[in-house]
DRENPA-454810 format. One record per residue: residue number from 0; residue in three letters; x, y, z of N, C-alpha, C, O in turn. Coordinates in pm, 1 decimal, decimal comma. Last residue first. Layout:
% DRENPA-454810
R dofi gukol   n.east  n.north     n.up  ca.east ca.north    ca.up   c.east  c.north     c.up   o.east  o.north     o.up
R  NUM   Ala        X        Y        Z        X        Y        Z        X        Y        Z        X        Y        Z
...
This chain:
% DRENPA-454810
R dofi gukol   n.east  n.north     n.up  ca.east ca.north    ca.up   c.east  c.north     c.up   o.east  o.north     o.up
R  148   Leu   5535,9  -5747,1   2729,9   5473,8  -5750,8   2863,0   5524,5  -5638,5   2951,6   5482,6  -5626,9   3066,7
R  147   Lys   5576,3  -5820,7   2457,0   5558,3  -5679,4   2499,6   5485,8  -5671,5   2633,2   5387,4  -5599,1   2648,0
R  146   Glu   5646,2  -6065,1   2375,5   5504,4  -6046,7   2405,5   5471,4  -5904,5   2448,7   5355,7  -5870,8   2473,7
R  145   Lys   5921,3  -6036,2   2341,6   5838,8  -6079,9   2228,3   5690,4  -6052,9   2250,4   5617,5  -6021,6   2156,3
R  144   Arg   6003,6  -5952,9   2603,3   6027,6  -5870,3   2486,0   5933,7  -5907,3   2371,0   5873,2  -5819,3   2309,8
R  143   Ile   5923,7  -6168,1   2764,3   5878,5  -6032,5   2796,7   5891,7  -5942,6   2673,9   5801,1  -5864,8   2643,9
R  142   Ile   6069,0  -6372,2   2639,4   5923,1  -6376,6   2637,4   5866,5  -6237,6   2667,0   5771,5  -6194,3   2601,7
R  141   Gln   6331,0  -6290,3   2695,9   6287,0  -6303,4   2556,3   6134,2  -6302,4   2547,6   6077,1  -6239,1   2458,8
R  140   Arg   6332,5  -6304,6   2976,5   6348,6  -6174,0   2911,0   6302,8  -6179,5   2765,7   6242,3  -6084,3   2716,6
R  139   Ala   6308,2  -6584,8   3005,7   6204,6  -6495,2   3060,5   6212,5  -6357,9   2993,9   6109,3  -6300,9   2958,4
R  138   Ile   6549,7  -6660,7   2888,3   6423,7  -6702,0   2826,3   6311,1  -6612,5   2875,5   6227,4  -6568,9   2796,4
R  137   Ser   6731,3  -6558,3   3072,5   6728,2  -6501,5   2937,1   6601,3  -6542,1   2862,8   6550,5  -6464,6   2781,8
R  136   Pro   6669,6  -6714,8   3306,0   6657,6  -6567,9   3304,6   6649,6  -6509,0   3164,0   6569,2  -6419,2   3139,2
R  135   Ile   6710,6  -6989,9   3202,3   6580,4  -6940,8   3248,4   6572,3  -6788,1   3250,0   6474,3  -6734,3   3198,6
R  134   Arg   6962,2  -7089,9   3146,4   6891,9  -7018,3   3039,4   6760,3  -6953,7   3084,6   6704,5  -6871,2   3012,2
R  133   Lys   7048,2  -7237,3   3361,0   7119,5  -7112,4   3332,3   7051,0  -7029,0   3224,3   7078,8  -6909,7   3211,9
R  132   Glu   6875,2  -7462,4   3345,0   6864,4  -7365,1   3454,6   6929,9  -7231,7   3420,6   6873,8  -7125,6   3448,2
R  131   Val   6973,7  -7611,5   3129,0   6843,3  -7546,2   3119,2   6831,5  -7435,5   3223,5   6782,9  -7326,6   3193,1
R  130   Glu   7225,5  -7696,4   3221,8   7212,1  -7634,9   3089,2   7081,2  -7556,1   3076,1   7079,1  -7447,2   3018,8
R  129   Gln   7166,8  -7818,0   3471,0   7245,4  -7694,1   3465,5   7227,7  -7621,4   3331,9   7216,2  -7498,9   3329,1
R  128   Thr   6826,0  -7922,3   3498,4   6965,3  -7949,8   3470,1   7038,2  -7816,1   3453,1   6976,0  -7714,0   3424,1
R  127   Cys   6616,7  -7783,9   3760,6   6645,5  -7819,2   3621,7   6792,5  -7855,5   3607,5   6873,9  -7823,4   3694,2
R  126   Lys   6522,3  -7928,9   4072,0   6592,8  -7827,8   3994,4   6611,5  -7878,4   3852,5   6620,9  -7998,6   3827,8
R  125   Glu   6414,8  -8142,0   4202,6   6338,7  -8017,2   4205,4   6407,8  -7903,6   4132,3   6356,3  -7791,7   4130,8
R  124   Gly   6392,6  -8469,3   4066,5   6473,9  -8359,4   4116,9   6395,5  -8230,7   4106,3   6318,4  -8211,8   4012,2
R  123   Phe   6405,1  -8771,2   3898,3   6343,7  -8695,2   4006,6   6441,1  -8590,4   4056,5   6557,2  -8619,7   4085,0
R  122   Thr   6430,3  -8785,4   3547,8   6500,5  -8795,6   3675,9   6428,1  -8712,2   3780,2   6393,3  -8596,8   3755,2
R  121   Thr   6297,5  -8725,5   3316,1   6266,9  -8853,2   3381,1   6333,5  -8868,7   3517,6   6296,0  -8957,0   3594,7
R  120   Asn   6370,1  -8525,3   3149,7   6239,0  -8513,8   3213,5   6199,0  -8643,5   3283,4   6080,7  -8668,1   3306,9
R  119   Asp   6640,8  -8352,6   3030,4   6601,6  -8465,0   3115,5   6465,4  -8438,8   3178,6   6447,8  -8341,6   3252,0
R  118   Lys   6667,4  -8138,0   2848,5   6761,7  -8250,3   2844,0   6705,3  -8373,7   2914,7   6719,8  -8485,7   2865,7
R  117   Ile   6451,6  -7935,6   2640,0   6505,9  -7984,9   2766,1   6597,3  -8105,0   2743,6   6602,5  -8163,7   2635,5
R  116   Glu   6343,7  -7639,9   2491,3   6412,3  -7768,1   2470,1   6477,0  -7811,0   2601,5   6547,6  -7733,3   2665,8
R  115   Val   6043,1  -7495,4   2561,9   6185,8  -7491,8   2593,6   6243,0  -7631,6   2575,4   6196,7  -7728,2   2636,2
R  114   Ala   5794,9  -7322,6   2397,3   5844,5  -7455,3   2432,3   5995,7  -7446,6   2449,4   6066,7  -7396,6   2362,2
R  113   Tyr   5527,5  -7115,4   2423,3   5673,4  -7117,1   2427,8   5716,5  -7253,5   2478,7   5679,7  -7294,8   2588,6
R  112   Ile   5255,3  -7004,7   2248,9   5310,2  -7119,6   2319,7   5462,3  -7112,7   2308,5   5517,9  -7105,0   2199,0
R  111   Ser   4988,3  -6781,1   2262,4   5129,2  -6803,3   2226,9   5179,5  -6918,5   2311,6   5149,7  -6928,0   2430,6
R  110   Val   4676,5  -6683,1   2156,3   4750,9  -6785,6   2230,3   4891,7  -6795,4   2173,7   4911,5  -6815,3   2053,8
R  109   Leu   4386,8  -6504,8   2165,3   4529,3  -6492,4   2134,1   4605,9  -6591,6   2220,8   4600,9  -6584,9   2343,6
R  108   Asn   4147,9  -6563,0   2270,9   4154,8  -6564,8   2125,0   4297,5  -6542,0   2075,9   4325,4  -6558,5   1957,1
R  107   Pro   4065,1  -6769,2   2550,4   4153,7  -6669,2   2488,6   4152,3  -6679,3   2336,1   4155,2  -6788,6   2279,6
R  106   Val   3709,7  -6827,6   2588,7   3848,4  -6874,7   2588,7   3936,0  -6770,0   2520,4   3886,2  -6690,3   2440,9
R  105   Lys   3426,2  -6838,9   2734,5   3510,4  -6730,7   2683,6   3656,0  -6777,2   2697,7   3716,1  -6767,1   2804,6
R  104   Tyr   3230,1  -7123,4   2630,2   3318,4  -7055,5   2725,4   3393,1  -6942,2   2656,8   3420,1  -6947,8   2536,8
R  103   Gly   3072,4  -7276,4   2460,4   3032,8  -7138,4   2486,0   3116,8  -7065,3   2589,6   3079,5  -6956,4   2633,1
R  102   Leu   3152,2  -7517,9   2378,9   3064,9  -7516,3   2496,4   3022,3  -7375,0   2535,0   2946,2  -7355,7   2629,8
R  101   Gly   3325,7  -7448,0   2175,7   3201,1  -7517,6   2142,4   3101,6  -7519,4   2256,9   2980,6  -7522,2   2234,6
R  100   Glu   3536,5  -7345,6   2327,7   3460,1  -7258,1   2237,1   3323,9  -7319,6   2206,8   3220,9  -7252,3   2211,5
R   99   Gly   3618,6  -7586,4   2450,3   3571,7  -7472,8   2530,3   3488,8  -7376,3   2448,0   3383,6  -7330,2   2492,3
R   98   Ile   3704,1  -7726,6   2224,6   3591,7  -7778,2   2303,2   3532,0  -7665,7   2387,6   3410,0  -7651,2   2395,6
R   97   Lys   3920,7  -7563,1   2150,9   3809,1  -7584,8   2057,3   3684,8  -7634,9   2131,5   3573,5  -7590,3   2103,9
R   96   Ile   4081,5  -7597,0   2378,9   4027,8  -7464,3   2347,1   3909,6  -7476,1   2250,2   3809,4  -7406,4   2266,1
R   95   Ala   4140,6  -7871,0   2355,7   4071,1  -7821,1   2475,4   4008,2  -7684,2   2447,4   3894,7  -7658,5   2487,6
R   94   Thr   4285,0  -7873,1   2117,0   4155,9  -7940,7   2123,8   4074,9  -7890,0   2242,2   3954,3  -7868,4   2230,6
R   93   Ala   4512,2  -7732,4   2200,4   4434,1  -7684,4   2086,2   4293,9  -7745,3   2088,0   4195,5  -7675,7   2063,0
R   92   Ile   4608,8  -7894,4   2409,6   4556,5  -7760,3   2438,7   4472,3  -7706,3   2323,5   4370,9  -7640,7   2347,2
R   91   Asp   4487,6  -8237,7   2369,6   4591,7  -8134,6   2373,6   4527,2  -7997,5   2394,4   4404,7  -7986,2   2396,5
R   90   Ile   4375,4  -8527,2   2531,0   4336,2  -8400,7   2468,5   4449,2  -8299,2   2481,7   4500,8  -8276,8   2591,3
R   89   Ser   4403,0  -8764,8   2659,4   4481,1  -8746,6   2536,9   4448,5  -8615,7   2465,0   4489,5  -8595,9   2350,7
R   88   His   4230,9  -8776,2   2870,6   4372,8  -8763,5   2901,6   4456,5  -8735,5   2777,2   4569,4  -8687,5   2788,4
R   87   Ser   3984,4  -8834,3   2778,1   4010,0  -8693,2   2809,1   4156,5  -8670,5   2841,8   4202,4  -8556,2   2841,0
R   86   Ser   4001,2  -9063,6   2503,2   4008,0  -9035,8   2646,2   4034,2  -8888,1   2668,0   4099,1  -8823,5   2585,7
R   85   Ser   3997,7  -9082,9   2234,4   3934,6  -9192,4   2307,6   3930,3  -9166,0   2457,3   3863,0  -9238,3   2530,9
R   84   Phe   3922,9  -8849,3   1976,1   4000,9  -8892,9   2090,6   3923,4  -8998,4   2167,7   3800,3  -9002,0   2166,0
R   83   Asn   3923,7  -8655,8   1723,8   3892,6  -8797,4   1742,5   3978,9  -8849,4   1855,8   4093,7  -8888,7   1834,9
R   82   Met   4024,1  -8401,3   1713,4   3885,2  -8416,2   1753,6   3842,1  -8562,1   1766,9   3733,0  -8588,8   1817,2
R   81   Met   4287,7  -8227,8   1775,6   4260,1  -8369,3   1754,6   4118,0  -8397,4   1803,7   4095,9  -8415,0   1923,5
R   80   Pro   4414,6  -7938,4   1617,2   4322,8  -7998,3   1713,8   4290,7  -8142,0   1675,3   4269,4  -8173,5   1558,2
R   79   Lys   4748,2  -7894,3   1556,9   4625,4  -7936,3   1490,2   4533,2  -7998,3   1595,5   4568,4  -8099,1   1656,7
R   78   Leu   4939,4  -7607,4   1608,7   4893,6  -7736,4   1660,5   4763,1  -7771,4   1591,6   4677,7  -7685,2   1571,3
R   77   Asp   4963,6  -7364,3   1498,4   5068,5  -7460,6   1467,0   5033,0  -7600,6   1515,4   5089,3  -7699,7   1469,0
R   76   Glu   4764,5  -7214,5   1609,7   4740,6  -7265,8   1474,9   4847,4  -7367,0   1432,0   4824,9  -7446,2   1340,4
R   75   Leu   4880,5  -7122,4   1838,5   4783,3  -7230,4   1849,9   4758,0  -7295,3   1714,6   4733,2  -7415,5   1705,7
R   74   Glu   5227,3  -7081,8   1770,6   5092,6  -7027,4   1780,4   4998,4  -7147,0   1790,1   5034,3  -7259,0   1753,6
R   73   Leu   5546,2  -7094,9   1933,4   5441,5  -7152,6   1849,5   5312,2  -7074,3   1868,0   5292,1  -7008,6   1970,2
R   72   Arg   5886,3  -7065,2   1968,2   5758,2  -6995,6   1983,9   5659,6  -7052,4   1883,5   5686,8  -7057,2   1763,5
R   71   Tyr   6143,5  -7218,1   2152,0   6062,3  -7220,3   2031,6   5930,9  -7148,2   2060,9   5871,3  -7168,1   2166,7
R   70   Leu   6468,9  -7201,7   2276,7   6330,8  -7158,2   2292,7   6261,7  -7156,3   2157,3   6313,4  -7100,7   2060,4
R   69   Asp   6712,0  -7413,9   2426,3   6659,9  -7347,5   2306,3   6512,3  -7316,4   2327,9   6439,7  -7394,4   2389,5
R   68   Gly   6770,4  -7567,7   2647,2   6758,5  -7423,4   2666,3   6715,0  -7348,1   2542,7   6683,7  -7229,3   2551,6
R   67   Pro   6958,0  -7816,0   2484,6   6885,7  -7775,2   2604,6   6889,8  -7623,7   2624,8   6995,5  -7560,8   2620,3
R   66   Lys   6924,6  -7784,6   2127,1   7006,3  -7810,2   2246,1   6930,8  -7758,8   2368,4   6848,6  -7668,0   2356,8
R   65   Gly   6730,3  -7968,7   1879,2   6785,6  -7851,7   1945,7   6876,5  -7889,5   2060,4   6902,1  -8006,7   2087,6
R   64   Lys   6645,7  -8216,3   1804,1   6715,7  -8135,4   1704,7   6785,9  -8017,1   1769,6   6888,9  -7970,8   1720,7
R   63   Lys   6497,8  -8340,1   1993,6   6620,4  -8410,1   1953,5   6698,3  -8333,4   1846,6   6804,1  -8378,5   1802,6
R   62   Thr   6288,1  -8222,9   2115,8   6280,5  -8238,8   1970,8   6393,2  -8324,8   1916,2   6384,3  -8376,2   1804,8
R   61   Ile   6098,4  -8192,5   2388,4   6218,1  -8264,3   2344,5   6202,0  -8288,3   2194,8   6114,7  -8363,6   2151,7
R   60   Ile   5985,3  -7923,8   2592,4   5973,6  -8003,8   2470,7   6106,9  -8076,6   2449,2   6213,2  -8027,5   2487,2
R   59   Ser   5781,9  -7751,7   2839,0   5905,4  -7813,9   2791,1   5877,0  -7894,8   2665,2   5762,7  -7929,4   2635,2
R   58   Asp   5611,9  -7432,4   2837,6   5621,4  -7575,0   2865,8   5755,3  -7626,5   2812,6   5831,2  -7553,0   2749,5
R   57   Val   5395,5  -7170,8   2872,8   5537,7  -7204,8   2873,9   5547,5  -7350,2   2919,1   5497,4  -7386,7   3025,5
R   56   Ile   5152,0  -6974,9   2710,4   5185,8  -7103,2   2771,9   5336,4  -7122,2   2763,7   5397,9  -7093,7   2661,0
R   55   Ile   4953,4  -6711,1   2737,2   5093,0  -6741,7   2705,6   5128,1  -6867,7   2782,9   5133,0  -6867,1   2905,9
R   54   Leu   4655,2  -6580,4   2617,9   4716,7  -6688,5   2693,9   4858,7  -6709,0   2643,6   4882,1  -6722,6   2523,5
R   53   Lys   4411,3  -6328,2   2636,0   4539,3  -6373,2   2581,3   4598,5  -6476,2   2675,5   4592,7  -6461,3   2797,6
R   52   Asp   4174,6  -6303,7   2770,8   4177,6  -6265,7   2629,3   4301,5  -6321,2   2560,3   4298,1  -6356,7   2442,5
R   51   Tyr   4013,0  -6526,9   3004,5   4127,8  -6446,8   2960,2   4117,4  -6418,1   2811,2   4060,1  -6496,0   2735,1
R   50   Gly   3805,4  -6698,3   3053,8   3791,8  -6560,4   3098,9   3907,2  -6470,1   3058,0   3899,3  -6348,5   3075,5
R   49   Val   3981,4  -6997,3   3104,7   3852,5  -6934,2   3074,5   3849,3  -6793,7   3134,8   3885,4  -6773,2   3250,7
R   48   Ile   4215,9  -7116,4   3198,9   4223,6  -7017,9   3091,1   4094,4  -6945,5   3059,5   4097,1  -6841,6   2993,4
R   47   Phe   4179,0  -7307,5   3403,8   4272,8  -7197,5   3422,1   4250,2  -7083,7   3322,8   4263,9  -6966,8   3358,9
R   46   Asp   3997,9  -7493,2   3311,0   3974,7  -7433,7   3442,8   4063,6  -7311,6   3466,2   4026,0  -7221,6   3541,3
R   45   Leu   4119,2  -7585,8   3079,7   4008,7  -7491,1   3067,3   3980,3  -7422,4   3200,1   3942,6  -7305,2   3202,0
R   44   Leu   4293,5  -7783,7   3154,5   4347,4  -7648,3   3138,5   4238,1  -7544,0   3120,9   4261,7  -7425,5   3144,7
R   43   Ala   4158,2  -8020,8   3138,5   4168,7  -7958,5   3271,1   4222,9  -7816,3   3262,4   4200,6  -7736,3   3353,2
R   42   Ile   4201,5  -8113,4   2882,0   4075,9  -8043,6   2908,7   4078,7  -7973,2   3044,4   4007,5  -7874,5   3063,0
R   41   Gly   4556,8  -8106,6   2901,5   4434,1  -8135,2   2829,9   4315,8  -8050,7   2871,6   4329,0  -7930,3   2893,9
R   40   Ala   4694,3  -8103,0   3236,7   4705,4  -8101,9   3091,0   4565,7  -8120,6   3032,0   4469,4  -8147,1   3103,9
R   39   Glu   4866,3  -7989,1   3535,9   4750,5  -8039,7   3461,6   4777,7  -8034,6   3311,2   4872,0  -7970,0   3265,8
R   38   Ser   5043,9  -7865,6   3679,8   5089,3  -7994,1   3626,9   4977,0  -8059,7   3546,9   4991,4  -8171,3   3497,0
R   37   Thr   5090,1  -7509,1   3671,0   5009,8  -7630,4   3681,6   5084,9  -7752,0   3628,6   5175,2  -7742,0   3545,6
R   36   Glu   5078,0  -7168,7   3765,9   5157,1  -7288,1   3738,8   5068,5  -7410,2   3755,7   4982,5  -7414,4   3843,7
R   35   Met   5022,9  -6836,3   3648,1   4982,7  -6955,2   3722,4   5072,3  -7069,9   3680,4   5133,7  -7068,0   3573,8
R   34   Ala   5021,8  -6485,4   3653,9   5093,2  -6607,7   3617,8   5045,7  -6720,5   3708,5   5030,3  -6702,8   3829,3
R   33   Glu   4964,9  -6173,0   3557,2   4892,3  -6286,2   3613,5   4962,5  -6412,1   3562,5   4961,9  -6440,8   3442,8
R   32   Leu   5195,9  -5910,3   3637,4   5147,8  -6016,1   3548,3   5066,0  -6119,2   3625,1   5093,5  -6148,9   3741,4
R   31   Tyr   5308,3  -5738,8   3816,1   5170,2  -5711,3   3776,4   5112,4  -5820,7   3687,2   4991,5  -5823,4   3663,9
R   30   Pro   5579,6  -5809,8   3844,3   5482,5  -5850,5   3946,8   5335,6  -5826,8   3910,6   5247,3  -5889,3   3969,4
R   29   Lys   5804,0  -5910,3   3652,3   5689,2  -5822,6   3624,0   5575,7  -5859,9   3720,4   5485,0  -5933,9   3682,3
R   28   Glu   5991,1  -6080,6   3768,5   6036,8  -5967,6   3687,2   5927,4  -5864,0   3665,0   5954,9  -5744,1   3659,6
R   27   Glu   5827,8  -6268,3   3897,4   5928,0  -6192,7   3974,1   5970,4  -6066,5   3899,1   5984,0  -5959,5   3958,2
R   26   Lys   5686,3  -6367,5   3678,8   5612,6  -6300,2   3785,8   5707,5  -6217,3   3873,1   5671,4  -6108,3   3917,6
R   25   Leu   5895,3  -6489,4   3542,6   5821,9  -6380,1   3479,3   5745,1  -6299,5   3584,0   5740,5  -6176,6   3577,2
R   24   Arg   5959,4  -6690,8   3728,5   6057,6  -6585,8   3697,7   5989,4  -6465,0   3633,0   6022,2  -6350,8   3665,1
R   23   Gln   5729,0  -6849,5   3713,6   5767,8  -6786,4   3841,2   5864,0  -6670,5   3816,6   5850,9  -6564,3   3877,6
R   22   Ala   5750,2  -6931,4   3447,8   5632,9  -6853,5   3489,7   5662,9  -6781,3   3621,6   5626,1  -6665,1   3638,6
R   21   Ile   5986,8  -7079,4   3471,2   5986,4  -6957,5   3389,2   5865,8  -6870,7   3424,4   5878,1  -6748,3   3430,3
R   20   Arg   5901,1  -7290,5   3632,4   6007,2  -7202,0   3680,4   6013,3  -7070,7   3600,1   6041,6  -6964,5   3655,6
R   19   Ile   5709,7  -7409,7   3465,7   5670,3  -7355,9   3595,6   5774,0  -7256,0   3644,9   5738,7  -7148,8   3693,9
R   18   Gly   5875,2  -7493,3   3257,4   5763,9  -7401,9   3231,3   5716,4  -7334,0   3358,3   5686,3  -7214,6   3358,3
R   17   Val   6048,8  -7676,9   3387,1   6100,0  -7549,4   3335,6   5988,4  -7449,5   3305,9   6007,2  -7329,9   3328,3
R   16   Gly   5993,3  -7931,4   3479,1   5939,5  -7818,2   3553,2   5980,5  -7682,3   3499,6   5949,3  -7580,8   3561,8
R   15   Asp   6140,8  -8105,0   3332,1   5998,3  -8098,4   3301,3   5933,0  -7980,7   3373,1   5826,7  -7935,0   3331,1
R   14   Asp   6399,7  -8112,5   3436,7   6368,8  -8014,8   3332,7   6220,5  -8005,2   3298,2   6178,4  -7905,3   3240,0
R   13   Thr   6302,9  -8282,9   3719,8   6409,0  -8196,9   3665,7   6357,3  -8099,1   3560,5   6277,9  -8010,8   3593,2
R   12   Leu   6034,1  -8336,3   3834,9   6102,3  -8414,7   3730,6   6198,4  -8324,7   3653,4   6176,6  -8294,9   3536,0
R   11   Ile   5886,7  -8181,9   4000,5   5978,9  -8276,9   4064,2   6045,9  -8369,5   3962,8   6107,2  -8469,4   4000,4
R   10   Pro   5709,8  -8019,0   3861,2   5821,6  -7955,8   3931,4   5917,7  -8052,4   4000,8   6019,7  -8009,3   4054,5
R    9   Asn   5601,0  -8064,0   3548,2   5607,6  -8138,0   3673,9   5730,2  -8089,1   3749,9   5843,0  -8114,9   3707,9
R    8   Gly   5411,1  -7808,4   3372,5   5517,1  -7906,5   3391,6   5504,5  -7978,8   3523,2   5410,2  -7957,9   3599,5
R    7   Ile   5354,0  -7476,6   3260,4   5308,8  -7615,3   3268,1   5429,5  -7707,0   3289,1   5535,9  -7685,8   3231,0
R    6   Gly   5247,7  -7156,7   3324,9   5364,5  -7244,8   3324,8   5319,2  -7386,7   3350,6   5253,5  -7414,5   3450,9
R    5   Leu   5077,3  -6915,5   3172,6   5054,3  -7046,3   3232,2   5178,5  -7132,3   3215,0   5210,6  -7175,5   3104,2
R    4   Ile   4974,9  -6594,4   3199,4   5093,0  -6675,1   3169,9   5073,7  -6805,2   3245,1   5055,9  -6805,4   3366,9
R    3   Leu   4704,0  -6416,4   3070,2   4749,0  -6518,0   3165,0   4875,0  -6583,9   3112,2   4881,9  -6624,1   2996,1
R    2   Thr   4553,6  -6097,5   3038,7   4653,8  -6193,2   2990,7   4692,4  -6288,1   3104,0   4711,0  -6246,4   3218,3
R    1   Arg   4301,5  -5892,8   2929,4   4341,4  -5981,3   3038,5   4432,1  -6091,3   2984,3   4393,3  -6168,0   2896,2
R    0   Met   4316,9  -5572,5   2817,1   4323,7  -5711,5   2774,8   4376,5  -5794,1   2890,9   4484,3  -5766,9   2943,7
């Protein structure tokens, strides 16, 4: 089974880069893993995911309910594809995968999404806030354990 870990975020906006940093950490811990990093979103993600059987996405989230560094695991089914869109910029991953399927692409049939609660995604900086940074190693270990990587 071909598996891709896709870290998503902006590496120069403090905590917004946490998905990228976790993907890098996973690759360090398990060098055999296929891990990629991107700042892309929406339909552009098809360029990365086509041809894989399993996709593990790591990204940031702000829920205002959790504390920085909390980890949430979602399935693609937890997201509702939005088929009425006015721009390719507003397409989410669930919709992008549905479009890929409709176009006949081999898209992953197993998708796990890991969202990390963050504190700050507006300040320019190449490091995460201290609260999020200190959680990266344990989050990587949790993903390895949950996904049996």
